[in-house]
C-alpha positions in Angstrom: 5.8 -2.7 1.6 8.9 -4.1 2.6 9.3 -7.3 4.9 9.2 -5.5 8.3 8.5 -6.5 11.9 7.8 -3.2 13.5 4.1 -4.3 14.2 5.0 -5.8 17.7 2.4 -8.2 19.1 1.9 -6.0 22.1 1.4 -2.7 20.1 -1.2 -4.8 17.9 -3.3 -5.9 21.3 -3.2 -2.2 22.6 -4.7 -1.1 19.3 -7.4 -3.5 19.5 -8.3 -2.4 23.0 -8.6 0.8 22.1 -10.9 0.4 19.1 -12.8 -1.8 21.4 -13.2 0.9 23.9 -14.1 3.4 20.6 -16.7 1.1 19.5 -18.3 0.6 22.8 -18.9 4.2 23.1 -22.6 4.9 22.5 -22.9 2.0 19.7 -25.4 -1.0 20.0 -24.3 -4.7 20.4 -24.6 -5.4 16.8 -21.9 -2.6 16.1 -19.3 -4.2 18.5 -19.1 -7.6 16.9 -15.5 -8.4 16.2 -14.5 -9.8 12.7 -11.8 -11.8 11.6 -10.0 -12.4 8.4 -12.2 -14.9 6.1 -15.3 -12.9 7.3 -17.1 -10.3 5.5 -18.3 -10.0 2.0 -15.5 -9.5 0.0 -13.0 -12.1 -1.4 -11.9 -14.6 1.1 -8.2 -14.2 2.0 -6.2 -15.4 4.7 -3.8 -14.1 7.2 -1.0 -15.7 9.1 -1.2 -13.2 12.2 -4.9 -12.7 12.5 -6.6 -9.9 14.9 -10.2 -9.0 15.4 -11.1 -5.8 14.0 -13.8 -3.5 15.6 -15.2 -0.2 14.4 -14.4 -1.0 10.8 -12.8 -3.6 8.8 -11.5 -4.5 5.4 -13.2 -7.5 4.8 -16.4 -6.3 3.2 -14.9 -4.2 0.4 -15.3 -5.9 -2.9 -11.9 -4.8 -4.5 -8.7 -6.3 -2.9 -5.2 -6.2 -4.2 -1.9 -7.3 -3.1 1.8 -5.3 -3.1 4.7 -7.3 -3.7 8.4 -7.5 -3.9 11.2 -10.0 -4.4 10.5 -11.7 -1.2 7.3 -13.2 -2.8 9.3 -15.7 -5.0 7.7 -17.3 -7.8 3.9 -16.6 -8.3 1.0 -18.5 -10.0 -0.6 -15.4 -11.1 -3.7 -17.2 -12.8 -4.4 -18.8 -9.3 -4.0 -15.0 -8.2 -6.3 -13.8 -10.2 -8.9 -16.5 -9.9 -8.8 -16.0 -6.1 -10.0 -12.2 -6.0 -7.3 -10.2 -6.5 -8.0 -7.2 -8.8 -4.8 -5.2 -8.7 -1.2 -5.6 -7.9 1.5 -2.9 -6.8 5.1 -4.0 -7.6 8.3 -2.9 -6.1 10.7 -1.4 -8.8 13.2 0.6 -7.2 14.7 1.9 -3.9 17.1 4.9 -3.3 19.1 5.9 -6.5 21.0 2.5 -7.1 18.8 -0.2 -6.2 16.4 -2.4 -8.4 14.2 -5.5 -7.4 15.3 -8.3 -8.9 12.0 -9.7 -9.7 10.2 -6.6 -11.3 10.3 -7.1 -14.6 9.3 -10.5 -14.3 6.4 -9.9 -12.3 5.2 -6.8 -14.6 5.1 -9.1 -17.5 3.6 -12.0 -15.7 0.6 -9.7 -13.9 0.1 -8.3 -17.4 -0.2 -11.7 -18.8 -2.7 -12.7 -16.3 -4.7 -9.5 -17.1 -4.5 -8.0 -13.5 -3.8 -4.2 -13.5 -0.5 -3.3 -12.3 1.8 -0.4 -11.2 4.9 0.0 -10.0 6.4 1.8 -6.6 9.8 3.3 -5.2 10.9 3.0 -1.8 12.2 6.5 -1.0 15.5 7.5 0.9 16.6 10.1 2.6 20.3 10.2 1.3 19.7 10.7 -2.4 17.9 13.6 -4.2 14.5 13.4 -5.3 15.7 14.1 -8.5 18.2 11.3 -8.4 15.8 9.0 -7.5 13.0 10.1 -10.0 15.8 9.3 -12.8 16.5 5.9 -11.5 12.6 4.9 -11.3 12.4 6.1 -15.0 15.5 4.1 -16.0 13.9 1.1 -14.5 10.0 1.2 -14.9 8.6 1.4 -18.7 6.2 4.1 -19.7 3.4 1.9 -20.8 -0.2 2.3 -21.8 -2.7 0.8 -19.2 -0.5 0.4 -16.3 -1.5 2.0 -12.8 -0.2 5.3 -11.7 3.4 4.9 -10.2 3.5 5.0 -6.3 6.0 6.7 -4.1 6.4 4.9 -0.9 7.4 7.5 1.9 8.2 5.9 5.1 11.2 6.1 7.9 13.7 3.9 6.5 15.2 1.1 8.8 18.5 1.0 6.3 22.0 1.0 8.2 23.3 2.7 4.7 20.6 5.6 5.2 19.5 6.0 8.7 18.8 10.0 7.7 15.3 11.5 9.4 15.8 14.7 7.7 13.5 17.8 8.7 10.0 17.9 7.3 10.6 20.6 4.8 13.5 18.7 3.5 11.3 15.6 2.9 8.4 17.2 1.5 10.6 19.3 -0.8 12.6 16.3 -2.1 9.6 14.1 -2.4 7.8 16.6 -4.5 10.6 17.2 -7.0 10.2 13.2 -7.2 6.5 13.2 -8.0 6.6 16.2 -10.0 9.1 14.5 -12.4 7.2 11.3 -12.5 4.1 12.9 -13.2 5.3 14.8 -16.3 7.1 11.5 -17.4 4.2 8.9 -17.0 1.2 11.4 -17.4 -0.4 10.3 -14.2 0.1 12.1 -10.6 1.8 9.4 -8.5 0.1 7.8 -5.5 1.4 8.5 -1.9 1.6 5.4 0.0 2.7 6.0 3.9 2.6 4.9 7.4 0.9 6.7 10.4 4.3 7.7 11.9 5.7 9.3 8.8 2.4 10.7 8.0 2.3 12.6 11.4 5.8 13.8 11.7 5.9 15.4 7.9 2.3 16.8 8.3 1.3 14.8 5.1 -2.1 16.0 5.8 -1.1 19.2 4.1 -0.5 17.5 0.7 -3.6 17.4 -1.7 -2.7 14.0 -3.2 -4.2 10.6 -3.4 -3.3 8.5 -0.9 -2.4 4.7 0.1 -2.5 4.3 4.0 -1.1 1.6 5.9 -3.1 0.5 9.1 -2.6 -3.0 10.0 -4.8 -2.4 13.5 -7.5 0.0 13.1 -9.4 1.5 10.2 -8.0 4.6 8.5 -10.9 6.6 9.5 -9.4 6.4 13.1 -6.0 5.9 12.5 -5.7 9.0 10.0 -8.4 11.1 10.9 -10.1 13.2 8.2 -7.9 12.0 5.6 -9.3 10.9 2.3 -7.5 7.6 0.6 -7.7 5.5 -2.2 -6.3 2.5 -1.1 -5.7 1.0 2.3 -2.8 -1.8 3.3 -4.4 -3.5 5.9 -1.8 -6.2 6.6 1.3 -7.5 6.0 0.7 -11.1 6.8 -1.7 -11.8 4.3 -2.5 -15.6 2.9 -3.4 -15.4 -0.9 -3.7 -18.5 -3.1 -0.8 -18.9 -5.8 1.8 -16.9 -3.4 3.8 -18.9 -1.1 4.2 -17.0 2.4 2.8 -14.0 3.4 1.9 -10.9 1.3 0.7 -7.6 1.8 -3.1 -6.9 1.3 -5.0 -3.9 0.3 -8.5 -2.6 -0.5 -9.6 0.0 -2.8 -12.0 2.3 -1.1 -15.2 1.9 -3.3 -17.6 -0.3 -5.2 -16.4 -2.4 -8.0 -18.3 0.5 -10.4 -16.1 3.0 -8.8 -13.2 1.1 -9.3 -13.6 0.6 -13.1 -14.1 4.2 -13.1 -10.6 4.9 -11.2 -9.0 2.7 -13.8 -10.5 4.4 -16.7 -9.6 7.9 -15.0 -5.8 6.7 -13.8 -4.3 4.5 -16.0 -1.7 5.7 -17.8 
């Protein structure tokens, strides 16, 4: 979710080659066709660093959305909505003392544009789950019609908090955080995570709703057997109404299933 450069060009190429090899095993020629940004049946968003998807791609998904922070600057929300964006997750807080300076503006503007939106928290490992939950609650309103809160669990690249605690501590503190938010907002938080964090901390053991980051391969390959509701498929998306790159995501379902999800998971 942060503006990060961890996805090196070489790593992306190696993953694509791996997907090509997987797709080639026992599949016909029509199933091996590479798909690029702008193709498919879903909304036509661009990508400033596109790559071919083989063995599964995000572009046929009908329900797309964005996640944003202050780095997106001024946003033309009417244009964003008209481009096919169906939801937005907005960075609110990180750790126990930082709030995104654009959160409240984005929160109000997205609502005015009638885009379903939720708030997310970037979890740090130098503050307790209880402290971070209190900070999130202090900054994010409890509001009817909002999407469930999101806890962003990934290894931080912070110079002020470089800790990588053991998995039992990670899961304990994250559970405290999400339980407090569940009680306060009336909806169980969604868990956003990355593949290395997911594996390092055995998040497959959690019976939670997941939002998975996978920018080079389909989640069914990168997170085998894991059910998920959202897939973040690029950090270099191009969306009308937003200057520069933005994270793009899909909902894992049809428009009818999206409406059902909203009815069930809105606050």
